[in-house]
C-alpha positions in Angstrom: 0.0 0.0 0.0 1.9 3.1 -1.3 -0.4 5.4 0.7 0.2 3.4 4.0 4.0 3.6 3.9 3.9 7.4 4.1 1.7 7.2 7.3 4.0 4.9 9.3 5.8 7.9 10.8 2.4 9.4 11.8 1.4 6.1 13.5 4.8 6.0 15.2 4.3 9.5 16.5 0.9 8.7 17.8 2.2 5.6 19.6 5.0 7.6 21.2 2.6 10.4 22.2 0.4 7.8 23.9 3.4 6.3 25.7 4.6 9.7 26.7 1.2 10.7 28.2 1.0 7.4 30.1 4.5 8.0 31.5 3.6 11.6 32.4 0.4 10.5 34.2 2.2 7.9 36.2 4.9 10.4 37.2 2.6 13.3 38.1 0.2 11.0 40.1 3.2 9.3 41.8 4.4 12.7 43.0 0.9 13.3 44.4 1.2 10.0 46.1 -1.6 8.4 44.1 -1.8 5.5 41.6 -3.3 5.4 38.2 -4.0 1.7 38.6 -7.7 2.3 39.5 -8.0 5.0 36.8 -7.0 3.1 33.7 -10.2 3.8 31.8 -9.9 7.5 32.5 -6.2 7.4 31.4 -7.3 5.7 28.1 -9.9 8.4 27.6 -7.2 11.1 28.1 -4.9 9.4 25.6 -7.7 9.2 23.0 -8.6 12.9 23.6 -5.0 14.0 23.1 -4.5 11.9 20.0 -7.8 13.0 18.5 -7.1 16.7 19.2 -3.6 16.4 17.9 -5.0 15.0 14.6 -7.6 17.7 14.4 -5.2 20.6 15.1 -2.5 19.3 12.8 0.2 18.3 15.2 0.9 15.1 13.2 1.0 16.9 9.8 4.1 18.7 11.2 5.9 15.6 10.1 5.0 16.2 6.5 5.7 19.9 6.2 8.5 20.8 3.8 9.9 23.4 6.2 9.0 23.3 9.9 9.0 26.6 11.8 9.3 26.8 15.6 6.2 28.9 15.9 4.2 26.2 14.1 5.6 23.5 16.4 4.8 25.5 19.6 1.5 26.7 18.4 0.0 23.4 17.3 1.3 21.4 20.3 0.3 24.2 22.6 -3.3 24.4 21.2 -3.5 20.6 21.4 -2.4 20.4 25.0 -4.6 23.4 26.1 -7.6 21.9 24.5 -6.8 18.5 26.1 -6.7 20.1 29.5 -10.1 21.8 29.0 -11.5 18.5 27.6 -10.1 16.5 30.6 -11.5 19.0 33.1 -14.9 18.9 31.3 -14.9 15.1 31.5 -14.2 15.3 35.2 -17.1 17.7 35.7 -19.5 15.6 33.6 -18.6 12.4 35.4 -18.6 14.0 38.9 -15.4 12.2 39.8 -14.7 11.9 43.6 -11.7 13.7 45.2 -9.6 10.5 45.3 -9.6 10.3 41.5 -6.8 12.7 40.9 -6.2 12.1 37.2 -8.8 14.6 36.1 -7.8 17.3 38.7 -6.3 20.5 37.3 -3.3 19.9 39.5 -2.7 16.7 37.4 -3.9 17.8 34.0 -1.8 20.9 33.6 1.6 19.3 34.5 0.7 16.1 32.6 -0.1 17.8 29.3 2.8 20.3 29.7 5.2 17.3 30.0 3.6 15.4 27.1 3.7 18.6 24.9 7.4 18.8 25.5 7.8 15.1 24.7 5.7 15.4 21.6 8.0 18.2 20.3 11.0 16.0 20.8 9.2 13.1 19.0 8.4 15.2 16.0 11.9 16.8 15.7 13.5 13.3 16.0 11.2 11.7 13.4 11.7 14.6 11.0 15.5 14.2 11.4 15.3 10.5 10.8 13.1 11.0 7.7 15.6 13.6 6.4 18.5 11.2 6.9 16.7 8.3 5.1 15.2 10.4 2.4 18.3 10.6 0.2 16.9 9.4 -3.2 17.7 5.8 -4.2 16.5 6.7 -7.7 18.3 8.3 -10.6 16.2 9.6 -13.5 17.4 9.5 -17.0 15.5 12.0 -19.2 15.7 14.0 -22.4 16.5 17.8 -21.9 12.9 18.8 -22.8 11.5 16.5 -20.1 13.5 17.8 -17.2 11.3 20.9 -16.5 8.1 18.8 -16.3 9.6 16.2 -14.1 11.1 18.8 -11.7 7.7 20.6 -11.6 5.8 17.5 -10.6 8.3 16.8 -7.8 8.2 20.4 -6.4 4.4 20.3 -6.3 4.5 17.8 -3.5 8.0 18.1 -1.9 9.0 21.7 -2.2 12.7 22.0 -1.6 13.2 18.4 -0.5 15.9 16.5 -2.4 15.0 15.8 -6.0 16.4 12.5 -7.4 19.3 13.3 -9.8 18.1 13.8 -13.4 20.8 12.5 -15.7 21.1 13.2 -19.4 20.5 10.3 -21.8 23.8 9.1 -23.4 24.9 5.9 -25.0 28.4 6.3 -23.5 29.5 4.4 -20.4 29.5 6.5 -17.2 30.1 6.0 -13.5 27.9 7.6 -10.7 28.3 8.1 -7.0 25.3 5.7 -6.2 26.4 2.4 -7.7 23.2 0.6 -6.6 20.7 3.4 -7.5 17.7 2.3 -9.6 17.6 4.0 -13.0 14.2 5.2 -14.1 13.8 5.9 -17.8 11.5 8.7 -18.9 9.0 8.2 -21.6 11.1 10.0 -24.1 14.2 8.0 -23.3 12.2 4.7 -23.6 11.4 5.6 -27.2 15.1 6.3 -28.2 16.5 4.0 -30.8 19.7 3.1 -28.9 18.0 2.7 -25.5 18.8 -1.1 -25.4 22.5 -0.4 -25.7 22.3 2.2 -23.0 20.5 -0.2 -20.7 23.0 -3.0 -21.3 25.8 -0.7 -20.3 24.0 0.6 -17.2 23.0 -2.9 -16.0 26.6 -3.9 -16.4 27.6 -1.3 -13.8 25.1 -2.8 -11.3 22.2 -0.4 -11.7 18.7 -1.9 -11.8 16.9 -0.3 -14.8 13.1 0.0 -15.0 11.1 1.3 -18.0 8.3 3.8 -18.2 6.4 2.1 -15.4 9.3 2.9 -13.0 8.5 6.6 -13.4 4.9 6.0 -12.4 6.0 3.6 -9.6 8.3 6.4 -8.2 5.4 8.8 -8.4 3.1 6.4 -6.5 5.7 5.8 -3.8 7.0 9.3 -3.3 4.2 11.6 -4.4 1.2 9.4 -3.8 -0.2 10.5 -7.1 0.5 9.6 -10.7 1.3 12.6 -13.0 -0.6 11.9 -16.3 2.3 13.0 -18.5 4.6 10.4 -16.9 2.6 7.3 -17.8 1.3 5.6 -21.0 -2.2 4.4 -21.6 -1.1 0.7 -21.5 0.5 1.0 -18.1 -2.8 2.0 -16.6 -4.9 -0.1 -18.9 -3.3 -3.3 -17.6 -3.4 -2.3 -13.9 -4.5 -5.0 -11.6 -7.3 -2.8 -10.4 -8.8 -2.6 -13.9 -9.8 -6.2 -14.7 -13.3 -5.7 -16.2 -14.9 -7.8 -13.6 -18.6 -7.0 -13.4 -18.9 -7.6 -9.7 -16.5 -8.6 -6.9 -17.0 -9.0 -3.2 -15.1 -5.8 -2.6 -17.3 -3.9 -5.0 -20.5 -5.3 -3.4 -19.2 -4.5 0.0 -18.5 -0.9 -1.1 -22.0 -0.6 -2.5 -23.5 -1.9 0.7 -21.5 0.6 2.7 -22.5 3.4 0.3 -26.2 2.7 0.9 -26.0 2.1 4.6 -23.8 5.1 5.4 -25.8 7.4 3.1 -29.1 6.5 4.8 -27.6 7.1 8.3 -26.0 10.4 7.2 -29.3 11.6 5.6 -31.1 10.9 8.9 -28.4 12.5 11.1 -27.8 15.5 9.0 -31.4 16.2 8.0 -31.8 19.0 10.7 -28.6 20.7 9.5 -29.7 20.4 5.8 -33.1 21.8 6.6 -31.5 24.8 8.4 -29.1 25.4 5.6 -31.9 25.2 3.0 -33.9 27.7 5.0 -30.9 30.1 5.1 -30.4 29.8 1.4 -34.0 30.5 0.7 -34.1 33.5 3.1 -31.0 35.0 1.6 -32.4 35.8 -1.9 -35.6 33.8 -2.4 -34.0 31.6 -5.1 -34.0 27.9 -5.5 -32.5 25.8 -2.7 -31.4 22.7 -4.6 -29.0 23.3 -7.6 -29.0 20.6 -10.3 -26.0 20.4 -12.6 -25.1 17.8 -15.3 -21.9 15.9 -14.5 -20.1 13.0 -16.2 -20.3 9.7 -14.2 -19.3 6.1 -14.6 -18.1 5.2 -18.1 -19.0 8.7 -19.4 -22.7 8.5 -18.6 -24.2 11.9 -17.7 -26.4 12.5 -14.6 -27.8 15.4 -12.6 -25.8 16.0 -9.4 -27.6 17.6 -6.5 -26.2 20.4 -4.3 -27.4 23.1 -2.0 -27.1 26.3 -4.0 -24.1 28.3 -3.0 -24.0 30.9 -5.8 -26.3 33.7 -6.8 -29.3 32.8 -9.1 -28.3 32.7 -12.8 -24.6 32.6 -11.9 -23.9 31.3 -15.4 -25.7 32.8 -18.3 -23.3 31.7 -21.0 -20.6 29.1 -21.2 -19.4 27.1 -18.2 -17.0 29.0 -15.9 -14.4 27.8 -13.3 -15.1 28.6 -9.7 -12.4 31.0 -8.5 -11.0 31.2 -5.0 -12.6 34.6 -4.3 -15.6 34.1 -6.6 -18.0 37.0 -6.4 -20.9 34.7 -7.5 -20.6 32.8 -4.2 -23.1 34.0 -1.6 -22.2 34.6 2.1 -24.2 31.5 3.1 -22.7 29.6 0.2 -19.2 30.4 1.3 -20.0 28.8 4.7 -21.6 25.8 3.1 -18.6 25.3 0.8 -16.1 25.5 3.7 -17.9 22.9 5.7 -18.8 20.8 2.6 -22.5 20.9 3.7 -23.5 21.9 0.2 -22.6 18.4 -0.9 -24.9 16.5 1.4 -27.8 16.3 -1.1 -25.5 14.1 -3.2 -26.2 11.3 -0.7 -29.4 10.9 -2.8 -27.1 10.5 -5.9 -25.3 7.8 -4.0 -28.5 6.0 -3.1 -29.5 6.1 -6.8 -26.2 4.4 -7.7 -25.0 7.4 -9.8 -22.2 8.1 -7.3 -20.2 6.5 -4.5 -19.2 8.0 -1.1 -15.5 7.8 -2.2 -14.2 8.2 -5.8 -13.1 10.9 -8.2 -15.3 14.0 -8.2 -17.5 14.2 -11.3 -16.7 17.0 -13.7 -19.0 19.0 -16.0 -19.3 17.8 -19.6 -18.9 21.4 -20.9 -15.4 21.5 -19.4 -14.3 18.0 -20.1 -13.8 18.5 -23.9 -10.9 20.9 -23.3 -9.5 18.8 -20.4 -9.4 15.7 -22.5 -7.7 17.5 -25.3 -4.9 19.0 -23.1 -4.4 16.3 -20.4 -3.4 12.8 -21.4 -5.3 9.8 -19.8 -8.1 12.1 -18.6 -10.9 9.7 -19.5 -9.5 7.0 -17.3 -11.0 8.7 -14.3 -14.4 7.7 -15.7 -13.6 4.0 -15.2 -14.7 4.2 -11.5 -17.9 5.5 -10.0 -17.5 9.2 -9.1 -17.6 10.0 -5.4 -18.8 12.5 -2.8 -15.2 12.9 -1.7 -12.0 11.6 -3.2 -8.2 11.3 -2.9 -7.8 14.6 -4.8 -10.3 16.5 -2.6 -8.5 15.6 0.6 -5.1 16.5 -0.8 -5.8 19.7 -2.8 -8.5 22.5 -3.0 -11.1 22.9 -5.7 -9.8 23.1 -9.3 -10.0 26.4 -11.1 -7.8 25.9 -14.1 -6.4 23.3 -16.6 -3.2 23.0 -14.5 -5.2 22.4 -11.4 -7.2 19.7 -13.2 -4.0 18.0 -14.3 -2.9 17.9 -10.7 -6.3 16.6 -9.6 -6.1 13.9 -12.3 -2.8 12.7 -10.9 -4.5 12.0 -7.6 -7.4 10.4 -9.3 -5.1 8.1 -11.2 -3.4 7.1 -8.0 -6.8 6.2 -6.5 -7.6 4.2 -9.7 -4.5 2.1 -9.1 -4.8 1.8 -5.4 -8.5 1.9 -4.6 -9.6 -0.4 -1.7 -11.3 -0.5 1.6 -8.5 0.9 3.7 -7.7 3.8 1.3 -11.5 4.6 1.2 -11.5 4.7 5.1 -8.5 7.0 5.1 -10.2 9.4 2.6 -13.3 9.4 4.8 -11.3 10.2 7.9 -9.5 13.1 6.1 -12.8 14.3 4.8 -14.3 14.4 8.4 -11.2 16.4 9.4 -11.8 19.0 6.6 -15.5 19.3 7.7 -14.6 19.8 11.3 -12.0 22.4 10.5 -14.2 24.1 7.9 -11.2 23.8 5.6 -13.1 23.3 2.3 -13.6 25.9 -0.4 
């Protein structure tokens, strides 16, 4: 699982945080001449509170930042610890814990979470240093001069100033490099060169493993968690193990069952919120509450997607337009609905109809897809899976507003196409919940 390998440091940080909090609780309560032996459930609750708030306030994403600033480290860990103290005190008040249960007293909570905050800072700094030492690229890319800019651009999109694997010029002459065991990845242009076989023979003779066009895509999957559409050929994706033409598998049936069950539950739970949002939309300008728009679904079939209206009536009177970041057509209520993703809730009906899934590539408008297909290779491959309410692209980047954004979005969709499964769907769902809770949508 390419997406799972990148989250091992996050899981390790969470485990070390939990161990640090337990050690801090034992130490603080020991100094107060009390034992946590009879307070194990409360300690478990505090651990879950600290880990959950750390996830919500982004203390674990510190491990993935290209450049970590001290103010970011102190602010995120400080907010997490402060919120945990408040949550612990609130838990003690709700449970009406007796005086002999010292774990939830302010005299225990404040020093406990102060200690674990310091410990968490050391954990993150240590893990980041370890990642830096082990992140020296084991790849060397051989490319034509005209391909270097595109390859570098794709890398910088995800890794900023982190080390870029060396990009070497294609040459039929024998050469020696500093990394004798590095894997050589051939770009698509090099793979088409007439003398590439001679080149590969010489490089393999020097002890370098050589992989073809698929190696570039494999590197993108492993390092970027997306597949740049310009890096891969149609056949590499066509013969993916995830695209086997099977009409129905157990995994697909399970996903459809989960789509229906979860959609029904969400419709019941969120119906008061949707009703309130619909009332606010109606009161704002007296226009329609539900907005219907044609989108392209599975295998290119068109369907009407349902949304709470977030723009002024008659926002488009001519051709289709991209939604900009500060779009004047978006109403004040619509801005709030977009940030919380509440405008998407009516699409649960599309899920029940079978037109969409909870997780999958977001469906695009047919009016825009003609240009996208003409300018972005492999664009139609995203139609091979059922479109979703949320997807891998949506939890990794904001809304698209240009051809370049759509190309980046497609790279995430292609990654999902190759790696789709239950666990990746659950990860996307968890990240979507975090976006909703933080009102970080657009």
